[in-house]
Residue frames as qw, qx, qy, qz and C-alpha x, y, z in Angstrom:
[[0.542, 0.045, 0.838, 0.047, 126.99, 127.55, 111.73],
 [0.221, 0.214, -0.558, -0.771, 126.37, 127.25, 107.95],
 [0.767, 0.080, 0.044, -0.635, 123.12, 125.97, 106.52],
 [0.730, 0.286, -0.604, -0.139, 124.77, 122.85, 105.17],
 [0.216, 0.218, -0.830, 0.465, 126.23, 121.91, 108.57],
 [0.467, -0.034, 0.400, -0.788, 122.86, 122.44, 110.14],
 [0.797, 0.207, -0.261, -0.505, 121.24, 120.19, 107.58],
 [0.534, 0.261, -0.788, 0.164, 123.83, 117.40, 108.39],
 [0.080, -0.128, 0.727, -0.670, 123.07, 117.77, 112.13],
 [0.661, 0.071, 0.171, -0.727, 119.36, 117.50, 111.48],
 [0.799, 0.217, -0.486, -0.279, 119.80, 114.38, 109.38],
 [0.323, 0.260, -0.823, 0.387, 121.96, 112.82, 112.11],
 [0.364, -0.041, 0.541, -0.757, 119.17, 113.54, 114.65],
 [0.759, 0.176, -0.138, -0.611, 116.58, 112.06, 112.31],
 [0.626, 0.240, -0.738, -0.080, 118.53, 108.80, 111.96],
 [0.007, -0.140, 0.828, -0.543, 118.14, 108.23, 115.73],
 [0.568, 0.151, 0.424, -0.689, 114.40, 108.05, 115.23],
 [0.565, 0.277, -0.615, -0.475, 114.49, 105.56, 112.42],
 [0.745, -0.224, 0.452, -0.437, 112.69, 102.31, 113.19],
 [0.936, 0.305, -0.155, -0.088, 113.78, 99.81, 110.49],
 [0.634, -0.559, 0.502, 0.185, 116.81, 97.49, 110.95],
 [0.226, 0.563, -0.717, -0.344, 119.52, 96.25, 108.65],
 [0.901, 0.060, -0.290, -0.318, 118.72, 92.87, 107.19],
 [0.878, -0.124, -0.309, 0.343, 121.92, 91.62, 108.87],
 [0.322, -0.934, 0.136, 0.073, 124.12, 93.40, 111.51],
 [0.245, 0.796, -0.552, 0.034, 127.87, 93.74, 111.44],
 [0.484, -0.396, 0.759, -0.180, 128.46, 90.71, 113.58],
 [0.725, 0.220, 0.645, -0.103, 126.48, 88.44, 111.27],
 [0.520, 0.751, -0.133, -0.384, 127.47, 89.98, 107.88],
 [0.009, 0.505, -0.840, -0.199, 130.42, 87.58, 107.39],
 [0.387, 0.108, 0.911, -0.092, 128.05, 84.53, 107.74],
 [0.532, 0.636, 0.308, -0.467, 125.48, 86.21, 105.48],
 [0.738, 0.671, -0.061, 0.034, 127.86, 86.35, 102.46],
 [0.715, -0.519, 0.282, 0.375, 131.44, 85.09, 103.27],
 [0.670, 0.282, 0.376, 0.575, 132.63, 85.25, 99.73],
 [0.179, 0.831, 0.194, 0.490, 131.68, 88.83, 99.18],
 [0.513, -0.855, 0.043, 0.056, 133.07, 89.78, 102.57],
 [0.714, -0.313, 0.360, 0.512, 136.49, 88.49, 101.55],
 [0.497, 0.507, 0.393, 0.585, 136.24, 90.23, 98.27],
 [0.122, -0.947, -0.124, -0.268, 135.39, 93.51, 100.06],
 [0.682, -0.647, 0.175, 0.292, 138.51, 92.91, 102.29],
 [0.659, -0.168, 0.430, 0.595, 140.87, 92.52, 99.44],
 [0.259, 0.339, 0.467, 0.775, 139.34, 94.83, 96.84],
 [0.077, -0.586, -0.536, 0.602, 137.84, 97.41, 99.10],
 [0.105, 0.441, -0.118, -0.884, 137.87, 100.54, 96.79],
 [0.185, -0.018, -0.769, -0.611, 136.43, 98.51, 93.81],
 [0.177, -0.461, -0.866, 0.081, 133.59, 97.18, 95.99],
 [0.036, -0.566, -0.364, 0.739, 132.88, 100.64, 97.31],
 [0.137, 0.247, -0.451, -0.847, 132.60, 101.86, 93.67],
 [0.253, -0.194, -0.854, -0.411, 130.15, 99.18, 92.74],
 [0.168, -0.516, -0.773, 0.329, 128.05, 99.54, 95.83],
 [0.021, 0.484, 0.182, -0.856, 127.64, 103.29, 95.43],
 [0.234, 0.120, -0.568, -0.780, 126.65, 102.95, 91.79],
 [0.266, -0.290, -0.909, -0.139, 124.15, 100.24, 92.85],
 [0.069, -0.512, -0.589, 0.621, 122.78, 102.41, 95.56],
 [0.155, 0.440, -0.054, -0.883, 122.08, 104.99, 92.96],
 [0.740, 0.403, 0.497, -0.206, 120.22, 102.43, 90.83],
 [0.627, 0.052, 0.500, 0.595, 123.07, 102.58, 88.32],
 [0.247, 0.893, 0.287, 0.244, 122.03, 106.18, 87.49],
 [0.624, -0.142, -0.121, 0.759, 125.25, 108.13, 87.66],
 [0.054, 0.595, 0.204, 0.776, 123.47, 111.39, 86.82],
 [0.566, -0.742, -0.241, -0.267, 122.36, 111.29, 90.41],
 [0.776, -0.129, -0.297, 0.541, 125.92, 110.96, 91.76],
 [0.078, -0.923, 0.159, -0.341, 127.26, 113.60, 94.18],
 [0.464, 0.426, -0.657, 0.415, 130.60, 113.34, 95.90],
 [0.127, 0.033, -0.809, 0.574, 130.30, 111.60, 99.18],
 [0.148, -0.548, -0.812, -0.135, 126.50, 111.45, 98.64],
 [0.124, -0.734, -0.196, -0.638, 126.15, 115.08, 99.63],
 [0.680, -0.682, -0.264, 0.059, 127.20, 114.55, 103.24],
 [0.668, -0.260, -0.021, 0.697, 130.57, 116.31, 103.04],
 [0.008, 0.806, 0.037, -0.591, 131.39, 120.05, 102.61],
 [0.113, -0.376, 0.632, 0.668, 133.16, 119.25, 99.26],
 [0.408, 0.406, 0.814, 0.071, 129.95, 117.61, 97.86],
 [0.377, 0.830, 0.411, -0.025, 128.71, 119.24, 94.65],
 [0.027, 0.942, -0.225, -0.246, 131.95, 121.16, 94.15],
 [0.483, -0.467, 0.669, 0.316, 134.05, 118.58, 92.46],
 [0.332, 0.428, -0.533, -0.650, 132.67, 118.56, 88.94],
 [0.461, 0.076, 0.871, -0.151, 130.53, 115.45, 89.46],
 [0.600, 0.601, 0.282, -0.447, 128.08, 116.53, 86.68],
 [0.403, 0.705, -0.485, -0.326, 130.79, 116.53, 83.98],
 [0.571, 0.315, -0.758, -0.014, 132.44, 113.14, 84.86],
 [0.714, -0.499, 0.210, -0.443, 130.73, 111.30, 87.69],
 [0.983, 0.008, -0.167, 0.078, 132.56, 108.03, 87.06],
 [0.546, 0.423, -0.370, 0.621, 136.00, 109.58, 87.39],
 [0.259, -0.592, 0.276, -0.711, 134.88, 111.54, 90.39],
 [0.893, -0.354, 0.047, -0.273, 133.54, 108.39, 92.14],
 [0.889, 0.184, -0.273, 0.318, 136.88, 106.54, 91.38],
 [0.268, 0.513, -0.405, 0.708, 138.80, 109.38, 93.01],
 [0.541, -0.553, 0.172, -0.610, 136.50, 109.26, 95.97],
 [0.959, -0.246, -0.036, -0.138, 136.85, 105.57, 96.70],
 [0.803, 0.262, -0.266, 0.464, 140.60, 105.59, 96.31],
 [0.259, 0.411, -0.330, 0.810, 141.53, 108.84, 98.13],
 [0.374, -0.262, 0.374, -0.807, 138.60, 108.98, 100.65],
 [0.433, -0.081, -0.868, -0.227, 137.71, 105.37, 101.08],
 [0.108, -0.259, -0.793, 0.541, 136.35, 105.68, 104.59],
 [0.315, 0.334, 0.207, -0.864, 134.09, 108.53, 103.63],
 [0.461, 0.109, -0.653, -0.591, 132.89, 106.57, 100.50],
 [0.336, -0.221, -0.912, 0.084, 131.80, 103.60, 102.73],
 [0.035, -0.377, -0.607, 0.699, 130.13, 105.87, 105.23],
 [0.286, 0.265, -0.155, -0.908, 128.38, 107.89, 102.58],
 [0.436, -0.030, -0.792, -0.427, 126.86, 104.79, 101.08],
 [0.240, -0.277, -0.840, 0.400, 125.75, 103.78, 104.55],
 [0.125, 0.386, 0.331, -0.852, 124.05, 107.12, 105.17],
 [0.355, 0.167, -0.468, -0.792, 122.46, 107.03, 101.70],
 [0.435, -0.208, -0.856, -0.186, 120.79, 103.60, 102.35],
 [0.178, -0.359, -0.736, 0.545, 119.81, 104.54, 105.93],
 [0.244, 0.339, 0.141, -0.898, 118.00, 107.76, 104.74],
 [0.422, 0.060, -0.617, -0.662, 116.29, 105.88, 101.85],
 [0.594, -0.231, -0.755, -0.154, 114.95, 102.97, 103.98],
 [0.482, -0.677, 0.152, -0.535, 114.81, 104.66, 107.51],
 [0.869, -0.051, -0.444, 0.212, 117.33, 102.19, 108.85],
 [0.426, -0.847, 0.253, -0.191, 118.71, 102.80, 112.32],
 [0.483, 0.452, -0.700, 0.270, 122.13, 101.64, 113.49],
 [0.798, -0.492, -0.347, -0.036, 121.89, 99.06, 116.46],
 [0.465, -0.830, 0.302, -0.058, 123.70, 99.50, 119.66],
 [0.861, -0.194, 0.361, 0.300, 125.97, 96.61, 118.67],
 [0.630, 0.569, 0.197, 0.490, 127.01, 98.25, 115.41],
 [0.031, -0.948, 0.103, -0.299, 127.66, 101.52, 117.19],
 [0.664, -0.661, 0.338, 0.087, 129.91, 99.79, 119.64],
 [0.843, 0.081, 0.347, 0.403, 131.89, 98.13, 116.88],
 [0.429, 0.742, 0.116, 0.502, 132.30, 101.38, 114.88],
 [0.303, -0.921, 0.136, -0.204, 133.12, 103.29, 118.08],
 [0.837, -0.411, 0.295, 0.208, 135.72, 100.75, 119.02],
 [0.731, 0.415, 0.261, 0.474, 137.32, 101.14, 115.59],
 [0.182, 0.861, -0.015, 0.475, 137.59, 104.88, 115.79],
 [0.574, -0.794, 0.180, -0.093, 138.85, 104.75, 119.43],
 [0.871, -0.192, 0.281, 0.353, 141.58, 102.30, 118.54],
 [0.582, 0.578, 0.153, 0.551, 142.70, 104.48, 115.73],
 [0.108, -0.922, 0.082, -0.364, 142.88, 107.49, 117.99],
 [0.732, -0.624, 0.260, 0.087, 144.90, 105.57, 120.61],
 [0.854, 0.109, 0.251, 0.443, 147.29, 104.36, 117.98],
 [0.332, 0.777, 0.065, 0.530, 147.74, 107.89, 116.67],
 [0.425, -0.863, 0.187, -0.199, 148.43, 109.22, 120.31],
 [0.864, -0.339, 0.283, 0.243, 151.03, 106.41, 120.89],
 [0.706, 0.432, 0.161, 0.538, 152.76, 107.34, 117.58],
 [0.056, 0.894, -0.044, 0.443, 152.96, 110.99, 118.65],
 [0.638, -0.731, 0.230, -0.072, 154.24, 110.12, 122.13],
 [0.892, -0.061, 0.255, 0.369, 156.84, 107.66, 120.69],
 [0.533, 0.637, 0.100, 0.548, 158.08, 110.38, 118.28],
 [0.176, -0.891, 0.151, -0.389, 158.41, 112.98, 121.07],
 [0.714, -0.627, 0.309, -0.045, 159.95, 110.65, 123.79],
 [0.455, 0.632, -0.623, -0.081, 162.12, 108.56, 121.37],
 [0.541, -0.334, 0.736, -0.234, 161.68, 105.40, 123.50],
 [0.284, 0.212, -0.840, -0.411, 162.01, 102.20, 121.53],
 [0.097, 0.280, 0.921, -0.251, 159.38, 100.36, 123.77],
 [0.336, 0.584, 0.350, -0.651, 156.78, 103.03, 123.16],
 [0.333, 0.486, -0.468, -0.658, 157.63, 103.07, 119.45],
 [0.144, 0.050, -0.970, -0.187, 157.11, 99.30, 119.22],
 [0.178, 0.417, 0.783, -0.426, 153.86, 99.52, 121.12],
 [0.329, 0.580, 0.028, -0.745, 152.73, 102.27, 118.81],
 [0.275, 0.319, -0.741, -0.522, 153.56, 100.15, 115.75],
 [0.010, -0.176, -0.982, 0.074, 151.57, 97.19, 117.21],
 [0.239, 0.556, 0.537, -0.588, 148.58, 99.45, 117.95],
 [0.316, 0.521, -0.307, -0.731, 148.77, 100.92, 114.47],
 [0.195, 0.108, -0.912, -0.344, 148.77, 97.41, 112.90],
 [0.058, 0.364, 0.887, -0.278, 145.85, 96.31, 115.15],
 [0.269, 0.566, 0.255, -0.736, 143.94, 99.54, 114.32],
 [0.322, 0.415, -0.543, -0.656, 144.40, 99.03, 110.54],
 [0.134, -0.052, -0.978, -0.149, 143.37, 95.40, 110.78],
 [0.143, 0.481, 0.713, -0.491, 140.18, 96.42, 112.71],
 [0.262, 0.551, -0.062, -0.790, 139.48, 99.21, 110.29],
 [0.267, 0.274, -0.739, -0.554, 139.80, 96.95, 107.23],
 [0.023, -0.223, -0.971, 0.082, 137.69, 94.20, 108.83],
 [0.170, 0.537, 0.585, -0.583, 134.93, 96.48, 109.92],
 [0.295, 0.488, -0.312, -0.760, 134.88, 98.26, 106.47],
 [0.237, 0.109, -0.884, -0.388, 134.53, 94.88, 104.70],
 [0.005, -0.384, -0.887, 0.257, 131.75, 93.73, 107.07],
 [0.186, 0.528, 0.249, -0.791, 130.04, 97.09, 106.48],
 [0.327, 0.371, -0.493, -0.715, 130.15, 96.88, 102.80],
 [0.175, -0.129, -0.966, -0.139, 128.83, 93.26, 102.97],
 [0.097, 0.479, 0.663, -0.567, 125.95, 94.67, 105.13],
 [0.309, 0.534, -0.065, -0.784, 125.16, 97.20, 102.49],
 [0.239, 0.206, -0.788, -0.528, 125.24, 94.60, 99.73],
 [0.040, -0.268, -0.952, 0.145, 122.90, 92.32, 101.57],
 [0.184, 0.546, 0.438, -0.690, 120.56, 95.23, 102.20],
 [0.355, 0.445, -0.350, -0.744, 120.43, 96.07, 98.42],
 [0.141, -0.004, -0.959, -0.247, 119.87, 92.44, 97.68],
 [0.081, 0.475, 0.777, -0.405, 116.80, 92.64, 99.87],
 [0.216, 0.581, 0.071, -0.781, 115.77, 95.82, 98.18],
 [0.332, 0.388, -0.578, -0.637, 116.06, 94.32, 94.68],
 [0.880, 0.035, 0.110, -0.461, 114.05, 91.20, 95.63],
 [0.503, 0.434, -0.746, -0.046, 116.89, 88.69, 95.36],
 [0.158, -0.143, 0.875, -0.435, 115.65, 86.92, 98.53],
 [0.112, 0.396, 0.911, 0.011, 112.39, 86.04, 96.88],
 [0.064, -0.549, -0.424, -0.718, 109.32, 87.87, 95.68],
 [0.139, -0.142, 0.416, -0.887, 107.74, 90.36, 98.03],
 [0.127, 0.384, 0.889, -0.214, 104.49, 89.27, 99.64],
 [0.110, -0.294, -0.446, -0.838, 101.50, 90.46, 97.61],
 [0.214, 0.184, 0.601, -0.748, 98.81, 91.94, 99.65],
 [0.123, 0.479, 0.839, 0.227, 95.26, 90.79, 98.64],
 [0.146, -0.222, -0.142, -0.954, 92.92, 93.53, 97.43],
 [0.241, 0.214, 0.740, -0.590, 89.93, 93.83, 99.73],
 [0.174, 0.520, 0.794, 0.264, 86.41, 93.19, 98.11],
 [0.065, -0.355, -0.193, -0.912, 84.43, 96.10, 96.95],
 [0.068, -0.341, -0.738, 0.579, 82.27, 97.31, 99.75],
 [0.101, -0.509, -0.522, -0.677, 78.78, 98.70, 99.22],
 [0.018, 0.160, 0.508, -0.846, 76.85, 101.11, 101.35],
 [0.080, 0.624, 0.777, 0.019, 73.06, 101.27, 101.64],
 [0.060, 0.018, 0.084, 0.994, 71.65, 104.45, 100.15],
 [0.375, 0.343, 0.490, -0.708, 68.26, 105.99, 100.39],
 [0.562, 0.432, -0.272, -0.650, 67.52, 105.62, 96.75],
 [0.193, 0.177, -0.958, -0.116, 68.15, 101.81, 96.90],
 [0.705, -0.288, -0.233, -0.605, 64.76, 99.95, 97.12],
 [0.954, -0.262, -0.137, 0.043, 66.48, 96.87, 98.77],
 [0.353, -0.820, 0.444, 0.083, 69.65, 97.05, 100.84],
 [0.449, 0.538, -0.709, -0.076, 72.71, 95.22, 99.49],
 [0.931, -0.284, -0.023, -0.228, 72.80, 91.54, 100.45],
 [0.544, 0.492, -0.582, 0.350, 76.65, 91.29, 100.80],
 [0.123, 0.259, -0.758, 0.586, 77.30, 89.42, 103.97],
 [0.534, 0.048, 0.484, -0.692, 73.62, 88.70, 104.74],
 [0.309, 0.197, 0.919, 0.148, 71.39, 85.77, 103.78],
 [0.150, -0.216, -0.497, -0.827, 68.84, 86.62, 101.00],
 [0.222, 0.248, 0.619, -0.712, 65.60, 87.82, 102.33],
 [0.283, 0.548, 0.749, 0.241, 62.05, 87.29, 100.72],
 [0.072, 0.364, 0.261, 0.891, 60.57, 90.29, 98.97],
 [0.172, 0.168, 0.522, -0.818, 58.26, 92.50, 100.95],
 [0.289, 0.543, 0.788, -0.027, 54.50, 92.02, 100.44],
 [0.193, 0.470, 0.464, 0.726, 52.67, 94.10, 97.91],
 [0.056, -0.031, 0.269, -0.961, 51.38, 97.48, 98.91],
 [0.602, -0.173, -0.144, -0.766, 47.78, 97.34, 100.37],
 [0.824, -0.147, -0.535, -0.112, 48.05, 93.85, 101.64],
 [0.593, -0.739, 0.244, -0.208, 48.43, 93.35, 105.39],
 [0.243, 0.609, -0.746, 0.116, 51.98, 92.17, 106.15],
 [0.037, 0.150, -0.959, 0.236, 51.91, 88.33, 106.90],
 [0.427, 0.304, 0.698, -0.487, 48.02, 88.10, 106.76],
 [0.876, -0.303, 0.202, -0.316, 46.30, 85.87, 105.91],
 [0.199, -0.537, 0.812, 0.112, 48.73, 83.14, 106.47],
 [0.595, 0.201, -0.685, -0.369, 48.64, 79.93, 104.39],
 [0.454, -0.090, -0.873, 0.155, 46.81, 77.06, 106.06],
 [0.042, -0.293, -0.622, 0.725, 44.72, 79.24, 108.24],
 [0.654, -0.363, 0.484, -0.455, 41.93, 78.58, 109.27],
 [0.207, -0.195, 0.952, 0.115, 42.49, 74.78, 109.31],
 [0.422, -0.021, -0.673, -0.607, 40.34, 72.61, 107.21],
 [0.453, -0.397, -0.798, -0.018, 37.05, 71.38, 108.71],
 [0.221, -0.417, -0.502, 0.725, 36.59, 74.44, 110.79],
 [0.475, -0.246, 0.580, -0.615, 33.92, 75.22, 111.94],
 [0.251, 0.046, 0.967, -0.006, 32.40, 71.78, 112.23],
 [0.245, -0.186, -0.640, -0.705, 29.58, 71.09, 109.90],
 [0.448, -0.559, -0.666, -0.208, 26.05, 71.54, 111.50],
 [0.407, -0.422, -0.477, 0.655, 27.32, 73.70, 114.35],
 [0.018, -0.800, -0.319, -0.507, 25.69, 76.88, 115.07],
 [0.395, -0.202, -0.421, 0.791, 26.69, 79.79, 117.22],
 [0.288, -0.381, 0.712, -0.514, 25.18, 80.53, 119.63],
 [0.043, -0.102, -0.993, -0.036, 23.85, 77.05, 120.36],
 [0.407, -0.402, -0.513, -0.639, 20.05, 76.66, 119.97],
 [0.639, -0.559, -0.528, 0.017, 18.03, 77.21, 123.09],
 [0.505, -0.228, -0.300, 0.776, 20.63, 79.59, 124.66],
 [0.010, 0.946, 0.315, -0.075, 19.40, 82.99, 125.65],
 [0.522, -0.108, 0.134, 0.835, 21.56, 85.62, 123.95],
 [0.241, 0.507, -0.577, 0.593, 22.09, 88.17, 125.09],
 [0.340, -0.230, -0.830, 0.377, 22.01, 87.08, 128.68],
 [0.265, -0.811, -0.478, -0.207, 19.01, 88.47, 130.73],
 [0.421, -0.840, -0.110, 0.324, 19.73, 91.82, 132.46],
 [0.551, -0.114, 0.264, 0.783, 22.45, 92.71, 129.87],
 [0.218, 0.925, 0.278, -0.140, 22.18, 96.31, 128.65],
 [0.630, 0.463, 0.033, 0.622, 24.37, 98.39, 126.48]]
């Protein structure tokens, strides 16, 4: 197995672990932008060209055939004439051009494909394979009934293919509208206030988040003493003496 093939397999496995979702799934893409979906149905190659160019932020110097997901990528002279190479891709390899734009957006924004989208895409591929098998059987057997059935299946497969590709391109367009801010400005996250930390060389800790505290007492003065209003006025009473006159102090029999 070549190194390029291994890289493609690794990318496919990584897409299974993506956690973001498309802004709209394939079922709801028609309702998201009906006019663009009709335009993608009738002018599919032109829409594929515009979407790939927009996915590259209109910088065609970044263009690689099939977005680098095919073996021919980088070998088609893209650097000399990227516009002509992209035109050739969308007209001759339309299905690959749509899938490559899808992979490009998925890898850029970590978008996973939902189970519903996988079922729709899988049904499209299975219907194409069944139509191809019926055409081969009709050609070998030569039965008119089988030939008519194969033609009906081929028409149905082509209709589903064109419809799914149109919905897929609309899905890509809506996702890039979201990327480019066309659904409104992105929410601005508020910058948190500057936080301060108490250091040893700070005489007073910062007061952010705390009520202001009175300054500490001057050095050498007992903290909180004497308190104002103590002792109360008129104490001790005038004319009072301690110990009272006539009392024996110390008491008789007292010894140190």
